[in-house]
N, C-alpha and C positions, 0 to 999 in steps of 0.2 A: 861073548856075553850078549845076551838078547837085549834089544832096545825097545822101549815103549814110547809110542807117539799118540797124540790126539789125531783123529781122522782129519785129513785135509792139510796137515802141517808137513807131511813127508812126500817128496816127489819120488814115487816108486819106480819111475822110469829112469832114474839117474843113480841107482844104487851101484856101488862098485865093490863093496866089502861083503863077502859071504857071511851071513848072520841070520838070526831070527828077528824079524821086525813085527812087533805087535801094534796094531792101530786100534785105538779105542773109539768106537763110533757112538755118538750121542743117540739116545733113543729117538726114533723118528715119530713125530707127532703130526698126524694129518687131520686131527680133529679141530673143529672151530667152535669155540664157546660163544653162545649168544650174549649180546649186550643186555644190560639192565633195561627193563621197560616199565618199571614201577616207581621210579624216583620222581617226586614232585618238587619243583623249585618254587619257593615263595619269596617274593620281594615285598617287604612291608615295614611298618613302623613297630617300635617296641620301646619299653621303658628301661632297657638295659642291653648290654652286649656290644661287641665290636661293630663299628659302622663300615659297611661295604665289604665285609669279609664273609664268604660263604661257609656256613657251619652245617655239618651233617646232623640230622635230628631223627631219632627213631620213634618219637611219640611225644605226648604232652609232658611227661615227666622230664624228658631230656630238654624240651623247649623251656620249661619253667626254670630249670637249673642254668640254662645258658642265657635266657632273655628276660626272665622274670615272669610275673603273672600276666594274664591277658588284660587288655585294656579296652575300655568302651569307646573304640574308634573304628570306623569302617575300614581304615587302612591297616589295622593291627595284624601282624603276622601270626600271632598266637591264635587269634580267632580263626584264621584260614586253616592253620594246622589242626585245630580242634574239629572244625567242620569236616575237613578231609579225612581225619581219623574215623569219624562216624560213617564215612562212605567206604571204610576198610582200607584206606591208604596207610602205608606203614613205613615209608622211607622218604625223607625230606632233606632238602638243602635250603636253609633259610638265610636271607640276606637282609640285614637291617639298614634302613635309610632314615636320614634326618634332614631337616632344613638347614642345618649348620648353626642354629642358635641354641642348641641343647647344651646343658651345663652339667658338669660332674658334681655330685654331692661332696661335702668336705666337713671337717671338724678339727678342733685343736685340742691337744693334750699338753699342757704346760709349755705352750709356744711351739710345739711340734705339730705340723699339719698332717692330718690323715685324710687322704683324698681317694675317692672311688676311682678305680681304673677305667671305668666306662661312664659315659654321660647317661643322664636319664633319671626319672623320678624314682625308679626302683632303688637306686642307691641311697635314698633317704632312710631306708630301713636297716642300713648296716650299723651295727654297734661295735665299737672298738673299745676294749677294756684292758688296762694294764694292771697286773697283780704281781705281788712279790713272791718269789719262789726261794727254795733253799739255796740255789746257786746263782740267783740273779733276779731277772724279771721275765714275765711272759706277756705278750700282746695277743689277746684273743679277739678274732674278727668273726662276727656271726651275722647271719641273715636267715630269716625264716624260710626263704625259697632257694637262695643261692648257695647255701651251705655255710661251713665254718672252717677255720684253721687257726692254729696257735703257733706263735713264733717266739723263741727264747733268745735272750741275750743279756749280757752284763750291763749294757748301756744302750742309749738310743742308736748309736752308730751300728752296733752289732744287730740290733733288732731290725733296723732299716735294711741291712745287708741280707738278713734272712728272708725278709719280705720280698726283696728284689729278686732273689733266687727262685722264688715260687712262681712258675709260669701261670698258675691258676689263681693267683692271689686276687682278692676282691678289692684291695686298696694298695696304695703306694704311700710310703712315708717320706715326707719332704722336710728335711732338717734345716733349721735356721743357721746362720753363720756361726753363732755361738750356741752350741748344742747344750741344752739344759740337762740336769740330772733326771734320771727316771724316777717317777713317783706313781703310786697306785692312783688310778683315776679311770673314768670311762666317758665316752661321748657317743651320741647318736648322730651320724652324719646328716646334714641338711643342705638345702639349697640346690639339690639336683633337679633339673627340668628336662622335659622332652623336646622343647622347642615347638615350633608351629608345624603345620601340615607341609610336608615336602612338596615341591613342585613336580610337575610331570617330568621335567628334565632331570630332576634328582632321582626319580624312580628309574628312568632310563639309564642314567649314569654315564660314566666315561669309559670308553674302550681304549685305554692307554696303558702305560706301564703298570699303574695301579688301577685296576678295574673297580668300578663301583656300580651300585644299582643292579639293573638287569644284566649288565655285562659281567658282573662278578660271577654269574652262573656259567660263563663260558668254560668249557672243559670239565664241568662237574658231573656229567653223565645224566643230566635230567632228561626224562622223556616227555614230561609235561611241566609247564611253568605258568605262573601268573603274577602280575603286578597288582597286588590286592587292593581293591577299591579304586583303582585308577580308571576314570571314565573318559578322559580327554581323547577325542578322536584323532588328534594330531599325533598320538603315540602309536596308532594302529600299524602304520607302514614300517615304523622302526621295529616294532615287535615282530612283524612279518619277516623282515630282513634277518633279524637275529634268529628267529625260529628256523628259517630256511637254511642259514649257514651252519647252525649248530645241530640240526635234526631234533628240534624241540617243538612240541605242540603247544603254542601259546593260547591261553584262555583269556580273552578280552571281554569287556562289558560296556554297555551303555549306561548313561546316568539314571539314577532312580527316578521313578514316576515318568518314564519316557512314554512317548506315544508311537504307535506303529508307523504313521507317515513320517514323523521326525527321524526315527531310527533308520528308516530306509534312505531318507534324504542325506543324513549325516554320513552314513556308510558310503554312499555313492560319492559324496564330496571328498571323503578322506582318501579315495583311491585304493581302498583295501579290496583285494581280490586275490587271495592266497590260500593255499591248502594248509599253510603252516599256522594259521590263526583260526580259532573257533570264537566267533563273536556272539556273546549272549545278550539277549534283549534286556533292556533296563526295567524289567519287572522284578524288583528286589524282593527278597524273601524274609519272612519273620522267623527268627531263631530264638529259642528260650535258652540263653546262655547260663551255665551253672555259676558263673561269677558275676556277670553284669545284668542278668535278667533278660527281659524281652528286648530283642534288638532287630533292627532292619539291616540286613546284610546283603552283600553282593552275591549273585549266584555263581561266581567264579569257582570258589572252593568246592561247592557241591559237584559241579561238572568235572573240575580238574581232579578232585579226589576219587570220583567214581572211575574216571578214565585210567588213572594211575593204578587202580586196583584190578583193572581188567586186563586180560591177555591182549596183545596188540592187534589181533585179527578181529576183535570185538568192537561193537559200536556202543555208544552211550544211549542210543535210542531205547526207550521203554524199560530201562533198568531202574528199579525202585531206589529212591534216595531217602536217607534217614535224617531225622531231626528238624524237618520243615514243619512249622506250625501254620503258616499261611503265606500269602503273597500280597503285593500291593493291589493287584487286580482282583484276586479272590477274597481278600480280607482275611482276618484272623480265624474266621469260622471255616474258611476254605470252600464256601458254597455260594457266595453272593454273586460271583460272575465267573464264567469260563470263556475260553477262546473259541470264536467261531471258526468254521472251516475256511472262510474267506480270509480272516486275519492270519491264520497259520499259513495259508497258501502264499500270501504276499511276503510274509516274513521269510519263509523258507526259500522262496524264489530269489529273494534279495541276498541270501547267504547269512541269515541271522537265525540263531537257535533260541529256544526258550524252555524254561522249566515250568511245568504247570501240572494241574490235577483236574480231570482224570488223565490217564495214559491209555494207550491202546489195550493194555492188558488188564485194566481195572481201575478202581478208585484209589490211586496212590500218586505221589509226586515223582516225576521222572523228566529226564530230558526228552523233548517231544519230537526231535528230528534226527539228531545224530550226524549233522553235517558241519563242515567247516565253512569258511567264507569264500571259497572258490566258486566261480561261475561255471566251471567245467564239470559236467555230470560224471565224467570218469574219474574225477579227482576230489569230489566234494564230500566224501564220506570220512567219518572219524577213522574207520579202519584203513583207508588208503594212507592217510598221513601217518598213523601210528605204525602200521606194518612196514611201510616204506622206510621210515626212520629207523625202525628196529633192525631190519635187514641190512641197511646201509651202515649203521653203527657197528653191527656185528662183523661185517666184512672189513670195515676200517680198523677194527680192533685186533683182527687176527691175521689178515692176509699179508700184512707188511713183512712178515718173516721171510717171504720169498724174494724180497728185494735183495739184490747182491748175489743171488745164486746163478750158476752157469745155465745158459739157455740151451736146452736140448729136449728130447722127447720125454726124458724122465721128469724134468721140471713140469712140462705140460701135463703129464699124467698125475703128478702130485697135486698140482693146482686143481685139476678136475676132481680128483678124489676128495680133496678138502671141501670144495664147494658142493659137490653132490652129497657128501656125508652130512653137511650142515642142513641142506635143503631136505634131505631125507628125514632128518630128526624133526624138522618143522612139520613134515607130513605126518610122522608117527604121533606127534603131540597134538594134532588137530589144528595147528596154526595154518597149515595149508590143507587142502582137501582134494581128493580124486573126483573128477567129474567125467561122466561117460567112459569110465575105465581108463582115462588118460592121466599120466603124471602131470602135475601142475607146474613143472619146471624143466628147464633144459640148460646145459652148460656146454659151451664150445670153447676149447682152448687147445689148439693143435696147429698144424701147418696151414690149415685152410684160412685161419684168420691171423696167422703169424708168419707171413712170408719172410724169406731171408732178407729182403730189402729193409724190412722193419726190425727184425731181431738183430741185424748187424749194427743198428743204431742204438740197441739197448732197450727196445720196446717189447713188451709182452702184453697181450690182450686176452682177456677172458670175457666172453659174451654170455651173460646170465639173463634168462627170461623166466619170470615167475608170474603165474596167474593166481590172483587172490580169490578168496571166496566172497561172493556177494552177500549183501545184507537184505533180509526180507523186510522191505519197507512198505510195500503195498501188497497186502495179502488179500487175494480175491477168492471167494468161495461161491461157486455157482450153484444155486439151489433151484431145483425144479420140483414143484409140489402140486398135488391135485389128485382127485379120484381117478382121473384118466391116465395118470403117469404109469408107464410100464417100467418095472424095476427088474433088472437082470442081476442074478447073484451067482457068482462062480461056485459057491459052496452048496448050491441047491436050496431046496425049501426047508422050512423049519418044521419039526414035529416028527 
């Protein structure tokens, strides 16, 4: 009788019984999928939603359903999402922060407390209504933005149990010791508050068993992230450390109405010098919000949203931004003042970027430099941080499958094939580019960098070198004009 085994479970050198042995080999996959480079993490305040819990959001409709309407606050997460969507960003992870004094809305129906499941002022719009049905009673819970649900039961205990089983319920039912009979009634919840403005420490959060604030974004796959409206320079190095460890490009900002000398001085004092943070100058922008009207907002979401929408080899430099009405320096008309070359020079030399109008390509709002906060010229481009993080995340997400495999030439070949295939796909998609006819990458994984003295200890090493494409930052056109100029044309004369 023939026997069937999964490949690798049968020792074929120790067979003693004549028979047919069939080994099922799993399909070999040497392809490596790229990591996401378009997800934007937003840490900010909101009037509803779980605190400290990262929630994936696809756009404003998802945001409103999860966190309620936008608020007229510079730290509002919904405002950041809305601005980023205007820059063509489409994938978000949002973390709500509070100062801890926020209160959940509540109301009573015949002594039974109906309490909002989350704190915040948005809960004040929840309506809970009990009506009689043919078989008992129904509790209808509705909110204009958050949705609605209906729970049936013969008494309050049954209704409370039905609400408790709904993981998406907007309320929870708190029964008194003596449960009253159900009667038709309705109540609009009240008393919900958002609390005060969270501190910088609360935005940064805790990196413990229960992560909060910025640290709640750990492991969420964000390529770009921001603490919306946080201007405290003491947070810069913490953001840099988090961005470096997680492969996230953090977008920081200075305070509104900042001056160039102060921004340079504060940045130097903070100790920030990292390619993982893009520091935006505190020239805040005017935004005509569809809910709150004209608002002065942080430039973070404009820069972060544009970067999230770009391929990782691209720079934010000179890319047109949408929705900007004006800035503090330029005013609402956008024409009262512009940056001088000297001002831009000292900002960029210090590792501080700015959004202004005009841009090199014309009269539109754009990020003016496309640099991060690093002082190293080989590492200070947006493209360096984004592409390095993208490649590293892609390798981290797929190469672990080779751990535990037997070390031999076949393993070396498979590793090389996987890495070369991935890099080749980057080349074919334009993320990498050929220069002077040379491939922009190389992979070494063989006995030359894996001697037996190392492999005997369980080490395998692959050395990958990748040359990125540069960004055209200083475009020089040499013009020679005059009646005495001699012009040579390879195509000959006209006529």
